[in-house]
N, C-alpha and C positions, 0 to 999 in steps of 0.2 A: 501527365508525366512525359508526354511526347517531346517537351522542350529539352529533355535530357538525352534524347536519342543522338548517337554519334558525337557525344560530348566527353570532355575530360573532366572527371568528377572526383571530388573529395567528399567524404561523409564524416559528420561529427555528431556526438563524441563516439568513443569506442565502447559499445554496450551490446548486450544480447539483442536489443531492439534494432540497433543500427546494423548489426551483422545480418539479421534476418532481412532488413530492408535492402542491403547490398545484394544479397542472394536474389531477392525479388527483382531488382533492377537488371542484374546480369541475365536472369532467366527470361525477362520480358522485353528488354531493349538492347540495342547495340551500343553499349557505353564503354568507355575506357576508364576503368576504375583505377584511380591514382593512389588511393590509400585512405586511412582514417586519420582524423585530427583529434588529439586528446591532450590536454595540458598536463595530465598526471601520469599517464601510462606510457610505457616504452616497449618497443618490439619491432618486428618486421612490418613494414607498411604502416607504421604509426609515426605521426609527425606532430610537432608543436605548430601553432598557427604562424609563429615567427619564421619557421623554416620554409614555409610555402609561399609567403607573400610576394616573393620575387620570381616565382616559377610560373610556367605557362599552364593555365587550366581555365576551364569555362565556368564551372560552378562549384560552390561548397553547398552541400545539403545538410541542414541541421535537423536531426530527428531525436528529440528528447522531450517527451510530453510534459515533464515537470520543470525543465530548466532551459528551454529554448530561448527565453527572453534574455537571461543573463549571458548566455553563450553568444547570441546575436549581438548584443551590445559590446561584448569584448572584441568580436571580430570586426565590427564597424570601425574600430580604431586603426585597423591595418588594411582592410579589404574594402573595395568598392561595393556598396550595397546592392548593385545590380548583379553581382556574382553570388550573393548569399540568398539561399532559399530555405524556407522552413516547411517541413512536412509534418502534418498532423494525422492522427489516426482517428477517423470518424466513421461510425457504423461499420467497423471492421474493414475499412478501406483506407488506403493511403491517399491523403489529399494535400494539395499544395495550399499553404496558408498565405494569403495575399495581404499585404499592407497591414501587418499586425500593429505597426507603430501608429497608424492612423486611427486604429480602434482603441488605443491605449489612452483612456480619458481620465486616468487617476489624478486626483488633486491632493493626495495624502501629503506630499512634500509641502505644498503650498499651505495647507491648514496647519501642519505640524510646526513649520517654521514660524508662523504667526504666534502660535502658542508659546514657543520658546522665546521669541523676541519680547513678548508682553509678560513673560514670567508667570504665566497662568499655570496653576497647579493641576497636574493630571490626576485623574481618579479612575478607579474601576478596573475591571479585567475583561478583555475581549479574547474569545477563542476564535481562531481563524481556520476554516475548514473548506477548502476549495474542492469541488467535485462531489464530496459527500462528507458527512460528519462521522469520523471514525470513532472507535470505541474509547480510546484514552481521553480524547477531548470530551466525549459525551459524559463519561462517568465522573470526571473531575468537575465539569460544568454543573452537573446535578448535585454533587457534593457541596459545591460553593453556594448554590441556590438554597439548599437545605440549611446551610449555616449562615444565611443572611448576608452574604457578600454580594456587592453589586457586580453582576456579571452579564455578559451579552455574548451571543454566538453569531458569527456571520458566515454564511454559506451561499453558494449559488445552486444548491440542490433544492429544486422546487418542491418535491414531495416531502422532504424533511422539514422545509420551512412551513408547509401547510400543517404538518402534524404539530410542530412547535406552537404555531399560532392557535390551533385548536385547543392546545393545553395551556394557553395563555402564558407561555414562557418567552423570555426576552430573546429576540432574534432579529436579524436584518439581512436583507438580500445583499450578497457580496457584489462588488463592482458597481455600486450605486453611490450617489453623493452622500447619502446617510451613512453608509458603511465607511466611506473615506473619512468622514468627520469623526465617527466613533473610534476608528483605529487611531487617528491622530490624537484624540483626547485621552486615550486609555493609558494608564500607568503600566499595566502588564499586558503583554501580547503572548498568547499561548498557541502553540502549534503541535500537531502530532503527525504532520506530513511535511515534505519540503517543497511542495509544488506551488506555494504562493508566499515566497519570502523576498522576491525581487522588487521591493518597494522601499521608499524612504522610511527609516526608523530613526527617531531622534535618540541621541545619546542619553537623554533623560528618561527614556522608556526602558523597561526590563523585559527581556525576551526569555521564554521558557520553551524548550523543545521536548515534548513528551515521547516522541517517536512512536512507532507502531509495531515493533517486533524485533526479535533476535532470531535469526535463522541461518540457513546454510548458504544463502546466496551472497556472492561477492557484490560489493557496491563501489561506485566511483566516488572519489573524494569530492566533497561539497565545500566550496570556499567562498560562496557569494555572501555569506552571512556568518558573523560570530555571535553565538547566543550567550546570554548571561548564564543560563543554566541548561545543561543537557541531562535528562533523566534516564538512568539505566537501571539494570537489574542486578548487576554484580561487578566486582572488580575484574573478574575474568572476561566478561563481555566487553568491558571498557578496553582492556589491554589487547584483546585479540581482535577487536573490531572497531568500536566507536571512536576511540581517540585517533584512529588512522583515517577516519572518514569525515568527522564533523569538527568544526572549530567552536570551542566554547570556553568561557572563562572558568567555569566549574562544571565538573561531571559529578552528579549526585546519585548515589546508589539508594534510591528510594523504592524501586519497584514501580509497577504500572497500576493506575487507577482501575483499569478493566479487570485486573486480577484480584483486586479487593472484592469486586462483585462475586467472583467465583467462590470466595471463602467466607462470605457473610450472608445474612438473611436478605431476601429479595423484597424490595418495596415496589409499589405500583408504578412509580416513575422510572424504575429500572427497565420497565418493558417498553419505554419509548423506542420507536423505530423497530420494534420486535414484532414478528408475526405471532400474535397472542394465541391463536388457535393451535398453531404448531407447538408453542411453548407449553400449553396445557396438555397437549397430546404427548409430548416428550416426557412429562412427569409420570405418566401412567402406562407407558409402553417400553419395551426393550428397543433401544434406538442405537443404530450405528449412523454416525454422521460422516459423510464423505465431503471433504473440502480440498479439492485439487488446486494447485497453484496455476497461474496463467503461464502458458507456453508462448514465448515471443515468436517462435517459428510458425505458429498457426496463421500468421498474416501472409504467408506465402501462398499465392494461388487461390483458386476457388475451393470452398469447403462446404460440406453438409454436416449435419449433426453426427452422422455415422463416422466421419473422419476424426471427431474430436474426443470421443471416449471409446475404449475398446470393450464395449458391453453389447451383449444381446439382451436388451431390456426385458424381453418376454421370458426368457429362460432364467434371467437374474431374479425377476419377480417371483417365479415359481420356487426357486431355491430359497429365497428369503422367507416365503410363506411356509415352506417345509420346516424351517428351523425357528419359526415364530419370531422373526426380527423384521423391523421396519427400517429402511434406509432413507435418510433425508440427504438429498444432494444439494450442496450449495456451490453453484458455479459462478465464476467471474462473469460480470455483466456482458463482456465482449463475447464470451462463449455461450451464455444462455440465450442470446439472440438467435442462434442457430436452432434452438430447441423449441421455440414458441409453437410452431405448427405441430410438431410431434407431440408436445405436451397436451395441446388442445384436443388432439385426436386419440389420446391414449387414456386408459383408465386402469391404473395399477393398484393392487391392494396393498402392496408392501414397499412401494417406491414413491417418495414425495419429493418434488422439486421445490426448493426454497425460492421465494421471490428474489429478483435480481439484486435488490438492495435491502438493507435492514441489518440489524444487529443480531449476529448469530450467537453471542455469548450467553444469553439466557437459555438457549437450547443446548449449548455446549455444557452448561452446568449440569444437565441431567442426561448427557450422552453416556451410554454404556461402553461403547467402543468408538474410537476416532479412527477414520481412514483418511490418510493424506499422503503426501509424497515428499515435497521439498519445502513445504510451507512452515512458517514460524508458529502457526497455531499449535503445532505438536508440542512445542516447548512450554507454552502456557498450560496445556492440558496435563503436563507432568505434575502440576500442583494438585491435581485431583487424584493422581495415582491410579489411573485406569488404563486398560490395554489400548495400544496404538498399533495399527497395521499400516505399513508403508507400501502403497500400491505404485511401484516405481517402474511401470511397464516400458517407459521410454528413457530410462536412466542414462544410457550411453549417449543418446541424441541430445537430451537436455543438458547433461554435464558438458558436452562439447560446446554447445551453444553458449553456455555460461562461463566458458574458460575454466571449468572446474568449480569445485565447491570451496567455501571458506574453511570448512573443517573436513576431516575424514568422514565420508558419508556413513560407512558401516559402523564406525565407532559411535556416531552421534545420532543414530536412529534406533532407539530401543524398542523394537517390536518386530513381528514377522514381516519379511519383505517378500512381496508376491508380484508376479508379472501377468497373470491371467485371471479371468473371471472365476474359473474353477478353483484356483489356488486361493483367491480372495474369500470365497464362500467357506472353504475348508479352514482357513485361518480364523474365521469368526467363531468356530466351535472348538478350537484347540485350547489346551490348558495354558494359561498365561505364565510364562517363565522369565519375564523380563523385569520383574519388580526391582531387583537389585540394580540392574543397569539404569532403569528409570531414575532411581534415587540418586545414583552417582552423577548423572547428567543434570538432574534438577539442582543438585547442590552446586554445580558449576555455574549454571545459568541464573540462579536466584540466591543471593546472599541473605535476603529477607524473605521469609515464606509466611507472611502474615497478611492482614487485611487493612493495613494502615498507610499505604502509599499516599492516598488522598489527604490524610491527616498531616503528613509531613509537608506536602506541597501547600496545604492550607496555611501552615505556619509561615511560609514565605510570603504569600500574597495577602495575608490579612494585616501585615505590618503597615 
């Protein structure tokens, strides 16, 4: 980071992550911050790339884990590449990403163009999951396998690849020649994230974006790809959110494949990527599941596990034992890294830390009370009509960093709101008075409250 010291800096795009990075730079280096670059947002210290190309500055820093490639390519059209830097977040540290272009060895465009020139018919379905296989991709993939559709899943998550191979399920390592060929040959490409869409897609292929949740967080507009189909859960979520963020030829209100699972019987394959011991445990004990969202401001300065959650775990464990409740805590992998040593040296009777990766939905299915804050998991849980507690101890700070919420927080959080450990324990034993509010919000978020989202999607891809 020293190369930025005493330099004139722009940062792109304007997001909670980039705002936190700007605060980190200002706190640790002597920089002259010139402003943010963002092609969709307007405001003080916000610029379009065209507005700054003739101004005097030293560097543009791009920090966008999912979209830095498309942003970099756009900026190269106007700005000298020596002035453009990419920052990656690795092991909870900001790191300068060097020569990403040299490491980009994809041949998808080459293979796909040959297929089109030679009029070769594409077949099959490929699910694309960079980083990890998320739940909507997982459950639709399994549904297709069960119904004898030729499907494949590509990911760079080594643990999940190993489990798929042990189960003899069709999978390929992402960013290999094999995956490039597979992607080029597939008729249907299915995503549930937006972090690996900046590659060549033939006009003869069909793209489906399942996405991964509807929540309180604001999102930046994504314009690097126009999907054939975007899958959502209601007309209201489309109008209030998705049509303003994504480009798609059609927005289909089908619901999410992962929510099918919450409403139907469980099969053995459903437990793929799931901690099976915890799953069995959750079926026979009273469980509260705590799933906090990631805080972008956590990347500022040195941290220990004590800085990341406002708990005294020893008194928390005693309180949980007193009321005969077990708390399962599912932390974001970035956060859980700080807890490894603490977990190894602790032995709690009523607190269990969920592994860093893995599908939480089988456990969610048997959860008695959900504890969250600003996460979209709360809205899926509405389909089960069980109590939710919103542990929003840092609401003011989080909301400021996010430039506010997409919706009115108090109106769209149907549960007790608590800020301390003591209030949290008390809320677990209170009478549930939010049933009516849960139903009202559930009806806004979900036009269809059944278990047939996968069936509807299957009708598209089996043609």
